[in-house]
N, C-alpha and C positions, 0 to 999 in steps of 0.2 A: 640294591635295586635303585635305579636312577629315578630322580624326581621328574615326573611328567605331570601334565595337567590332570590326567585321569587318576594317577596315583594320589595326587593331592585331594581330589574330590572324594576318592574312596576313604582316605584318611579322615577327611572332614566328616563324612557320613558316620564312620566308626566312632569318632570322638563325640559327635552329637548324640548318637545312640547311647553311649555311656553316660553322658550328661543327663539325657532323658530318664534313664533308668535310676540314676542316683537321685534325681529330683523326685521321681515317683516313689522311691523307697522312703525318702525323707517325708514326703506328704503322707504316705500310708502310715508311717510310724509317729506322726505328729500327735502330741497329746491333745485331748479334747477337754471340755465339751464346747467351748465358745469359739470354734475355729472361724466362723463368719465375722467375728469382731477382732480377730487377731491380725495385726499388721504383718508379723513375720510369716504367718500362714498365707496371707494374701500375696505377699512378695514371692513365696515359693510358687504359687499358682501362676503369677505373672511371668516368672522366669521359665516355667514349664511351657507356657504359651509361646515365648520367644524362641525356645529351642525347637518346638514343633513347627513354628513358622519357618525357621531356618532349614529344617529337614524338608518341608514342603517346597521351599524355594529351589532346592537342589533338584527336585523332581519335575519342576515346572517347565513346560515347553515354551520357549520364548521365540516370538516371531521377529525376525530381523528383515526389514524391508530392503529390497534390492531393485534395480531398474527392471528386472524381468518379473519380479513378484512384488509390486508396490503395496499390496494389501494381502491379508491372510486369505481372503476369498479368491484371489487371482489365480491360485494354483501355481504349478510349475510349468513354465514354458519350455518346450524342447525345440531345438533348432538343429 
């Protein structure tokens, strides 16, 4: 399969999903009872947030201004 932009994005989504699941498993199996004071646990939570933010950013619709649509509210001009 040739590398295309779409294939790279799909691969990134798949890898991020695996990373999210691995982090979730590690968080779930983390020994207690003082998790709120544990720097390693807090680091895992922070890493999970970074992975979730990366996944969300792949789904985000980004507006790119053009002369025909200078603002998101301008809509699409047809000529």
